Z-matrix of the N, CA and C atoms (Angstrom, degrees):
N
C 1 1.452
C 2 1.517 1 112.10
N 3 1.322 2 116.74 1 -47.91
C 4 1.450 3 121.81 2 -179.01
C 5 1.546 4 109.64 3 -66.81
N 6 1.329 5 116.33 4 -37.08
C 7 1.455 6 121.29 5 178.81
C 8 1.512 7 111.27 6 -64.29
N 9 1.350 8 118.32 7 -40.05
C 10 1.474 9 121.74 8 176.77
C 11 1.527 10 111.36 9 -64.56
N 12 1.341 11 113.82 10 -41.71
C 13 1.458 12 117.89 11 179.57
C 14 1.539 13 110.61 12 -63.57
N 15 1.342 14 117.61 13 -42.91
C 16 1.454 15 121.94 14 177.48
C 17 1.507 16 112.68 15 -61.20
N 18 1.372 17 115.58 16 -41.00
C 19 1.459 18 118.62 17 176.76
C 20 1.491 19 112.89 18 -64.90
N 21 1.342 20 115.44 19 -39.27
C 22 1.477 21 118.07 20 -179.89
C 23 1.557 22 109.52 21 -66.23
N 24 1.311 23 117.51 22 -41.91
C 25 1.480 24 120.40 23 178.53
C 26 1.504 25 110.78 24 -61.53
N 27 1.351 26 115.69 25 -43.91
C 28 1.460 27 121.54 26 -178.76
C 29 1.545 28 110.93 27 -60.93
N 30 1.348 29 116.05 28 -44.37
C 31 1.433 30 121.74 29 178.09
C 32 1.550 31 109.58 30 -62.43
N 33 1.292 32 119.17 31 -43.51
C 34 1.475 33 121.77 32 -179.60
C 35 1.542 34 110.23 33 -64.80
N 36 1.307 35 116.51 34 -43.79
C 37 1.505 36 120.35 35 177.80
C 38 1.482 37 111.60 36 -63.03
N 39 1.324 38 117.76 37 -40.64
C 40 1.437 39 120.36 38 178.61
C 41 1.532 40 113.17 39 -67.10
N 42 1.332 41 115.82 40 -33.71
C 43 1.441 42 121.31 41 -179.25
C 44 1.517 43 113.45 42 -80.79
N 45 1.306 44 117.95 43 -23.77
C 46 1.471 45 122.46 44 -174.90
C 47 1.546 46 111.93 45 -54.07
N 48 1.353 47 120.60 46 -47.62
C 49 1.450 48 119.56 47 178.15
C 50 1.518 49 113.32 48 -61.39
N 51 1.301 50 116.88 49 -28.60
C 52 1.457 51 120.30 50 178.19
C 53 1.481 52 112.77 51 -69.42
N 54 1.308 53 118.25 52 -23.09
C 55 1.463 54 123.34 53 -178.96
C 56 1.508 55 111.16 54 -72.44
N 57 1.391 56 117.06 55 -29.23
C 58 1.417 57 121.80 56 -178.16
C 59 1.538 58 109.46 57 -74.10
N 60 1.286 59 116.81 58 120.45
C 61 1.462 60 120.68 59 -179.61
C 62 1.531 61 110.57 60 -116.34
N 63 1.322 62 117.69 61 114.42
C 64 1.446 63 119.70 62 179.38
C 65 1.526 64 111.36 63 -59.94
N 66 1.308 65 116.37 64 138.49
C 67 1.451 66 121.71 65 178.91
C 68 1.508 67 110.09 66 -111.61
N 69 1.339 68 116.71 67 130.10
C 70 1.450 69 118.36 68 173.04
C 71 1.509 70 108.03 69 -77.31
N 72 1.298 71 120.45 70 172.72
C 73 1.474 72 124.64 71 -173.01
C 74 1.540 73 111.71 72 -57.03
N 75 1.298 74 117.96 73 -45.14
C 76 1.458 75 120.85 74 -176.25
C 77 1.498 76 111.00 75 -68.55
N 78 1.330 77 118.07 76 -43.19
C 79 1.462 78 122.39 77 176.47
C 80 1.543 79 110.42 78 -60.62
N 81 1.320 80 115.26 79 -43.61
C 82 1.502 81 121.44 80 178.49
C 83 1.504 82 110.19 81 -62.69
N 84 1.346 83 119.20 82 -41.82
C 85 1.455 84 122.18 83 -179.14
C 86 1.557 85 108.82 84 -61.21
N 87 1.307 86 116.58 85 -45.29
C 88 1.461 87 119.88 86 -179.80
C 89 1.533 88 112.60 87 -64.60
N 90 1.330 89 116.96 88 -37.28
C 91 1.436 90 123.11 89 -177.60
C 92 1.548 91 111.35 90 -73.93
N 93 1.313 92 117.19 91 -34.86
C 94 1.462 93 122.02 92 -173.40
C 95 1.500 94 114.48 93 -96.01
N 96 1.330 95 117.21 94 -46.56
C 97 1.475 96 122.09 95 -167.94
C 98 1.531 97 112.95 96 -48.97
N 99 1.327 98 114.30 97 125.08
C 100 1.470 99 123.56 98 173.07
C 101 1.519 100 113.57 99 80.75
N 102 1.310 101 118.29 100 -4.62
C 103 1.486 102 119.46 101 177.66
C 104 1.475 103 112.40 102 -91.30
N 105 1.341 104 115.62 103 152.67
C 106 1.462 105 123.67 104 177.29
C 107 1.533 106 108.68 105 -90.43
N 108 1.327 107 118.55 106 128.34
C 109 1.452 108 124.64 107 -179.89
C 110 1.488 109 111.31 108 -128.27
N 111 1.306 110 115.13 109 139.11
C 112 1.490 111 121.28 110 167.98
C 113 1.547 112 104.42 111 -94.86
N 114 1.331 113 117.15 112 148.45
C 115 1.453 114 118.35 113 178.44
C 116 1.521 115 111.95 114 -139.79
N 117 1.353 116 113.71 115 151.83
C 118 1.419 117 123.58 116 176.49
C 119 1.531 118 107.30 117 -134.61
N 120 1.328 119 116.32 118 132.63
C 121 1.485 120 119.90 119 -172.67
C 122 1.520 121 111.16 120 -113.86
N 123 1.323 122 115.36 121 163.01
C 124 1.473 123 121.61 122 -177.18
C 125 1.492 124 114.58 123 -56.38
N 126 1.363 125 117.39 124 -27.27
C 127 1.457 126 121.22 125 -176.36
C 128 1.513 127 113.59 126 -96.50
N 129 1.358 128 115.70 127 6.81
C 130 1.475 129 122.06 128 179.44
C 131 1.497 130 113.97 129 96.31
N 132 1.316 131 117.75 130 -10.18
C 133 1.451 132 119.26 131 177.48
C 134 1.526 133 110.19 132 -63.54
N 135 1.331 134 115.67 133 146.48
C 136 1.471 135 120.25 134 -177.22
C 137 1.533 136 110.03 135 -150.93
N 138 1.313 137 114.65 136 165.76
C 139 1.446 138 118.56 137 177.99
C 140 1.477 139 112.37 138 168.74
N 141 1.317 140 117.51 139 -159.07
C 142 1.459 141 122.53 140 179.32
C 143 1.538 142 107.12 141 -154.57
N 144 1.320 143 115.59 142 154.09
C 145 1.430 144 117.88 143 179.72
C 146 1.524 145 113.18 144 -179.76
N 147 1.294 146 115.55 145 -178.92
C 148 1.443 147 123.84 146 -175.88
C 149 1.513 148 107.26 147 -132.44
N 150 1.312 149 117.35 148 131.97
C 151 1.458 150 123.62 149 173.61
C 152 1.547 151 108.25 150 -106.32
N 153 1.307 152 115.44 151 126.16
C 154 1.439 153 120.11 152 -175.81
C 155 1.530 154 111.22 153 -97.23
N 156 1.321 155 116.18 154 159.25
C 157 1.456 156 122.03 155 -179.43
C 158 1.519 157 114.64 156 -58.59
N 159 1.309 158 118.09 157 -22.06
C 160 1.476 159 122.75 158 -178.43
C 161 1.531 160 110.61 159 -88.87
N 162 1.348 161 117.11 160 4.53
C 163 1.464 162 120.98 161 177.14
C 164 1.508 163 114.23 162 88.17
N 165 1.350 164 118.54 163 5.31
C 166 1.459 165 120.10 164 178.28
C 167 1.566 166 106.44 165 -86.87
N 168 1.327 167 112.54 166 161.33
C 169 1.471 168 120.65 167 -179.75
C 170 1.526 169 108.43 168 -137.64
N 171 1.315 170 117.14 169 140.87
C 172 1.451 171 122.13 170 177.39
C 173 1.536 172 108.35 171 -141.66
N 174 1.321 173 115.43 172 136.51
C 175 1.484 174 117.15 173 179.50
C 176 1.498 175 111.38 174 167.16
N 177 1.319 176 116.42 175 -152.80
C 178 1.439 177 122.78 176 178.86
C 179 1.505 178 109.90 177 -136.23
N 180 1.351 179 115.14 178 159.65
C 181 1.477 180 119.38 179 178.30
C 182 1.544 181 107.18 180 -148.91
N 183 1.343 182 114.26 181 145.62
C 184 1.462 183 121.37 182 172.16
C 185 1.493 184 104.91 183 -123.20
N 186 1.370 185 117.25 184 108.67
C 187 1.434 186 121.82 185 -174.47
C 188 1.536 187 111.74 186 -70.16
N 189 1.306 188 117.72 187 136.06
C 190 1.437 189 126.91 188 178.08
C 191 1.548 190 113.76 189 53.39
N 192 1.348 191 114.85 190 22.55
C 193 1.438 192 120.59 191 174.22
C 194 1.512 193 117.37 192 72.62
N 195 1.319 194 116.91 193 11.28
C 196 1.508 195 118.70 194 175.76
C 197 1.533 196 107.28 195 -146.32
N 198 1.293 197 114.29 196 174.06
C 199 1.458 198 121.94 197 -177.93
C 200 1.495 199 111.01 198 80.79
N 201 1.322 200 116.51 199 -165.28
C 202 1.473 201 121.87 200 -174.06
C 203 1.496 202 110.79 201 -73.51
N 204 1.375 203 115.54 202 151.59
C 205 1.411 204 122.44 203 171.91
C 206 1.540 205 105.38 204 -86.37
N 207 1.309 206 116.80 205 126.56
C 208 1.465 207 119.35 206 -176.52
C 209 1.505 208 111.96 207 -111.46
N 210 1.312 209 115.63 208 141.93
C 211 1.440 210 121.56 209 175.20
C 212 1.544 211 109.43 210 -72.40
N 213 1.338 212 116.43 211 144.15
C 214 1.446 213 119.70 212 -178.12
C 215 1.492 214 107.54 213 -131.71
N 216 1.345 215 116.88 214 131.69
C 217 1.439 216 122.06 215 177.26
C 218 1.525 217 105.17 216 -144.50
N 219 1.341 218 114.90 217 119.25
C 220 1.464 219 120.64 218 179.13
C 221 1.542 220 107.14 219 -119.86
N 222 1.318 221 118.65 220 133.59
C 223 1.484 222 121.74 221 -169.55
C 224 1.545 223 110.50 222 -72.75
N 225 1.327 224 112.39 223 169.28
C 226 1.480 225 120.25 224 177.21
C 227 1.510 226 109.49 225 -54.70
N 228 1.313 227 117.12 226 141.29
C 229 1.441 228 122.33 227 177.85
C 230 1.511 229 113.43 228 88.92
N 231 1.331 230 118.35 229 0.11
C 232 1.476 231 121.45 230 178.18
C 233 1.509 232 108.88 231 -66.75
N 234 1.306 233 116.09 232 -49.18
C 235 1.509 234 121.64 233 174.77
C 236 1.537 235 107.71 234 -97.18
N 237 1.325 236 115.05 235 129.79
C 238 1.446 237 117.33 236 -177.53
C 239 1.512 238 108.90 237 -146.88
N 240 1.320 239 115.35 238 158.19
C 241 1.416 240 123.66 239 179.87
C 242 1.532 241 109.50 240 -89.10
N 243 1.328 242 117.06 241 124.82
C 244 1.446 243 122.78 242 174.62
C 245 1.518 244 106.22 243 -121.63
N 246 1.304 245 116.33 244 109.24
C 247 1.443 246 118.96 245 -173.74
C 248 1.479 247 111.65 246 66.63
N 249 1.330 248 117.26 247 -115.49
C 250 1.457 249 121.95 248 177.25
C 251 1.493 250 111.84 249 -116.33
N 252 1.365 251 116.16 250 29.00
C 253 1.473 252 120.83 251 -174.74
C 254 1.511 253 109.14 252 -134.29
N 255 1.344 254 114.83 253 148.75
C 256 1.443 255 120.87 254 171.70
C 257 1.532 256 107.70 255 -87.31
N 258 1.342 257 117.13 256 134.03
C 259 1.454 258 121.94 257 179.08
C 260 1.557 259 107.81 258 -132.94
N 261 1.308 260 115.70 259 162.84
C 262 1.447 261 121.83 260 -179.82
C 263 1.539 262 111.73 261 -120.09
N 264 1.328 263 117.48 262 132.34
C 265 1.445 264 123.30 263 174.38
C 266 1.527 265 106.47 264 -103.41
N 267 1.315 266 116.21 265 104.58
C 268 1.456 267 119.78 266 -176.87
C 269 1.536 268 109.54 267 -118.37
N 270 1.324 269 114.46 268 131.35
C 271 1.478 270 119.36 269 179.04
C 272 1.531 271 108.97 270 -58.85
N 273 1.329 272 115.77 271 140.96
C 274 1.460 273 120.78 272 177.80
C 275 1.522 274 115.56 273 82.88
N 276 1.316 275 117.43 274 -8.30
C 277 1.465 276 119.23 275 175.89
C 278 1.531 277 109.54 276 -93.25
N 279 1.315 278 117.54 277 133.12
C 280 1.473 279 120.42 278 -178.40
C 281 1.515 280 114.54 279 -72.88
N 282 1.353 281 117.41 280 -9.00
C 283 1.446 282 122.46 281 -178.97
C 284 1.520 283 109.25 282 -143.40
N 285 1.298 284 117.01 283 163.68
C 286 1.446 285 122.38 284 175.68
C 287 1.540 286 107.91 285 -101.39
N 288 1.341 287 117.16 286 107.94
C 289 1.481 288 119.10 287 178.67
C 290 1.518 289 109.39 288 -69.45
N 291 1.294 290 116.09 289 142.60
C 292 1.487 291 124.18 290 173.68
C 293 1.533 292 107.89 291 -113.99
N 294 1.338 293 113.77 292 161.15
C 295 1.475 294 117.06 293 -171.27
C 296 1.536 295 110.96 294 -129.33
N 297 1.336 296 114.34 295 145.50
C 298 1.463 297 122.87 296 167.90
C 299 1.515 298 106.34 297 -94.04
N 300 1.300 299 118.05 298 124.23
C 301 1.429 300 122.86 299 -177.92
C 302 1.534 301 109.78 300 -115.95
N 303 1.312 302 117.09 301 122.95
C 304 1.463 303 123.65 302 178.86
C 305 1.513 304 112.15 303 -121.51
N 306 1.335 305 114.63 304 122.39
C 307 1.452 306 120.44 305 177.54
C 308 1.501 307 107.52 306 -73.69
N 309 1.316 308 118.09 307 124.98
C 310 1.456 309 124.35 308 -178.52
C 311 1.526 310 111.15 309 -96.93
N 312 1.340 311 116.49 310 -32.67
C 313 1.444 312 122.96 311 178.95
C 314 1.514 313 107.70 312 -158.50
N 315 1.357 314 116.46 313 -173.14
C 316 1.476 315 117.58 314 177.31
C 317 1.481 316 112.78 315 -73.98
N 318 1.361 317 117.83 316 -6.81
C 319 1.485 318 122.54 317 -179.53
C 320 1.519 319 112.97 318 -123.57
N 321 1.310 320 119.07 319 2.44
C 322 1.453 321 116.82 320 -175.42
C 323 1.531 322 112.26 321 -147.47
N 324 1.340 323 112.91 322 158.98
C 325 1.475 324 119.76 323 173.99
C 326 1.517 325 110.03 324 -152.48
N 327 1.323 326 113.85 325 160.87
C 328 1.476 327 119.70 326 177.24
C 329 1.528 328 107.24 327 -115.89
N 330 1.320 329 114.77 328 132.08
C 331 1.454 330 120.32 329 177.34
C 332 1.531 331 108.32 330 -116.50
N 333 1.319 332 116.93 331 128.84
C 334 1.467 333 121.75 332 177.58
C 335 1.537 334 111.16 333 -128.73
N 336 1.265 335 116.72 334 149.97
C 337 1.457 336 121.52 335 179.18
C 338 1.522 337 107.58 336 -68.62
N 339 1.356 338 117.48 337 128.13
C 340 1.452 339 120.50 338 -179.28
C 341 1.516 340 110.38 339 -55.75
N 342 1.308 341 117.54 340 131.09
C 343 1.466 342 121.61 341 179.36
C 344 1.520 343 113.68 342 87.58
N 345 1.323 344 116.72 343 -11.75
C 346 1.448 345 121.81 344 179.10
C 347 1.528 346 110.34 345 -132.85
N 348 1.302 347 116.14 346 70.84
C 349 1.472 348 122.35 347 -174.52
C 350 1.499 349 113.83 348 -59.03
N 351 1.357 350 118.17 349 -21.85
C 352 1.430 351 121.36 350 178.36
C 353 1.525 352 112.05 351 -73.13
N 354 1.351 353 119.55 352 -22.07
C 355 1.431 354 125.32 353 179.97
C 356 1.526 355 108.85 354 -91.54
N 357 1.331 356 118.45 355 91.52
C 358 1.464 357 123.29 356 -175.82
C 359 1.523 358 111.16 357 -135.93
N 360 1.314 359 112.42 358 164.16
C 361 1.468 360 122.67 359 172.87
C 362 1.495 361 106.92 360 -135.21
N 363 1.342 362 117.96 361 138.30
C 364 1.466 363 122.90 362 172.68
C 365 1.522 364 108.47 363 -98.41
N 366 1.306 365 116.23 364 130.09
C 367 1.514 366 124.04 365 -176.82
C 368 1.506 367 107.88 366 -113.67
N 369 1.344 368 115.68 367 134.14
C 370 1.428 369 122.53 368 176.38
C 371 1.515 370 110.77 369 -126.04
N 372 1.357 371 115.22 370 125.51
C 373 1.461 372 119.96 371 -176.63
C 374 1.538 373 109.77 372 -67.07
N 375 1.331 374 115.70 373 136.88
C 376 1.420 375 123.95 374 175.59
C 377 1.486 376 110.11 375 -111.05
N 378 1.331 377 117.14 376 162.52
C 379 1.465 378 120.64 377 174.52
C 380 1.505 379 112.57 378 -66.85
N 381 1.316 380 115.37 379 147.34
C 382 1.493 381 117.94 380 174.09
C 383 1.494 382 109.28 381 -68.36
N 384 1.298 383 115.60 382 153.74
C 385 1.439 384 121.89 383 -177.45
C 386 1.496 385 110.75 384 -100.49
N 387 1.318 386 119.29 385 139.57
C 388 1.475 387 123.40 386 -179.93
C 389 1.521 388 109.57 387 -53.41
N 390 1.305 389 115.88 388 134.13
C 391 1.449 390 121.32 389 178.07
C 392 1.518 391 113.73 390 86.09
N 393 1.310 392 118.61 391 -1.91
C 394 1.455 393 121.39 392 -178.77
C 395 1.499 394 108.34 393 -137.25
N 396 1.275 395 116.89 394 86.22
C 397 1.494 396 121.96 395 -177.29
C 398 1.528 397 110.65 396 -90.55
N 399 1.322 398 118.65 397 151.56
C 400 1.435 399 121.38 398 178.47
C 401 1.534 400 112.96 399 -60.11
N 402 1.308 401 117.17 400 -23.80
C 403 1.485 402 120.74 401 -179.26
C 404 1.519 403 112.78 402 -77.94
N 405 1.325 404 119.65 403 -24.48
C 406 1.431 405 119.96 404 -179.44
C 407 1.511 406 107.10 405 -104.93
N 408 1.275 407 116.18 406 121.15
C 409 1.466 408 121.29 407 -177.93
C 410 1.506 409 111.55 408 -90.00
N 411 1.290 410 117.44 409 128.80
C 412 1.459 411 121.75 410 180.00
C 413 1.555 412 110.73 411 -65.53
N 414 1.309 413 115.95 412 143.00
C 415 1.472 414 119.86 413 -178.09
C 416 1.562 415 109.39 414 -82.52
N 417 1.296 416 118.48 415 -20.81
C 418 1.491 417 119.54 416 -178.03
C 419 1.489 418 111.23 417 -133.03
N 420 1.320 419 114.10 418 -172.19
C 421 1.491 420 119.13 419 -176.47
C 422 1.551 421 111.26 420 -60.60
N 423 1.299 422 113.87 421 153.43
C 424 1.437 423 123.26 422 177.64
C 425 1.484 424 108.12 423 -108.04
N 426 1.324 425 116.89 424 130.59
C 427 1.484 426 119.60 425 178.36
C 428 1.501 427 108.50 426 -103.93
N 429 1.326 428 117.27 427 117.13
C 430 1.469 429 124.34 428 179.46
C 431 1.483 430 111.49 429 -110.68
N 432 1.320 431 116.70 430 134.06
C 433 1.457 432 119.50 431 173.17
C 434 1.506 433 105.22 432 -134.66
N 435 1.362 434 114.10 433 179.83
C 436 1.461 435 120.04 434 -179.22
C 437 1.522 436 110.12 435 -64.28
N 438 1.335 437 119.00 436 -24.71
C 439 1.462 438 119.65 437 -172.31
C 440 1.499 439 114.77 438 -112.34
N 441 1.373 440 116.85 439 -18.95
C 442 1.452 441 116.29 440 -176.41
C 443 1.498 442 111.43 441 -149.67
N 444 1.309 443 115.27 442 164.83
C 445 1.466 444 124.17 443 175.14
C 446 1.538 445 105.09 444 -133.86
N 447 1.302 446 116.31 445 125.52
C 448 1.467 447 120.57 446 179.83
C 449 1.522 448 107.89 447 -129.67
N 450 1.291 449 116.72 448 146.68
C 451 1.439 450 121.93 449 178.56
C 452 1.515 451 108.96 450 -150.66
N 453 1.354 452 116.40 451 157.45
C 454 1.457 453 119.25 452 173.25
C 455 1.535 454 108.16 453 -62.16
N 456 1.332 455 118.22 454 162.58
C 457 1.441 456 122.62 455 177.19
C 458 1.547 457 108.67 456 -59.24
N 459 1.335 458 116.27 457 133.69
C 460 1.451 459 121.44 458 -178.94
C 461 1.507 460 110.05 459 -72.52
N 462 1.344 461 115.42 460 175.64
C 463 1.431 462 122.22 461 -178.73
C 464 1.487 463 109.19 462 -81.22
């Protein structure tokens, strides 16, 4: 019995890396754009948000898993495709970080900073919320909490 369990665990562990599928920038854009994702990062940071096709981001984040939950809104063009990679243009940063994106399942992916595989976040797709479709972009900040999502009326 224990031997069968050990074999099953070994097979699952051996297969786990095969489940991760690297996504190029265009595949990632199609997988991510307009969808609501919750995320958990290596340092304990967590939150939820939506990345739009124009490279804007809207959501919330709690840094290092404690303290206040902060609203996050990044303008169009913040996330952009450079070659075959997604990169971020952030004010105040001396460089533009780029990301390795690996699809883990039909509902999740892992994003890590290129060259720093230890710096990653796991993203899990959430259901869209009534009144807030991926096709209508909110004009203002989005407030996300564990129980609700609210946004100004879309365009």
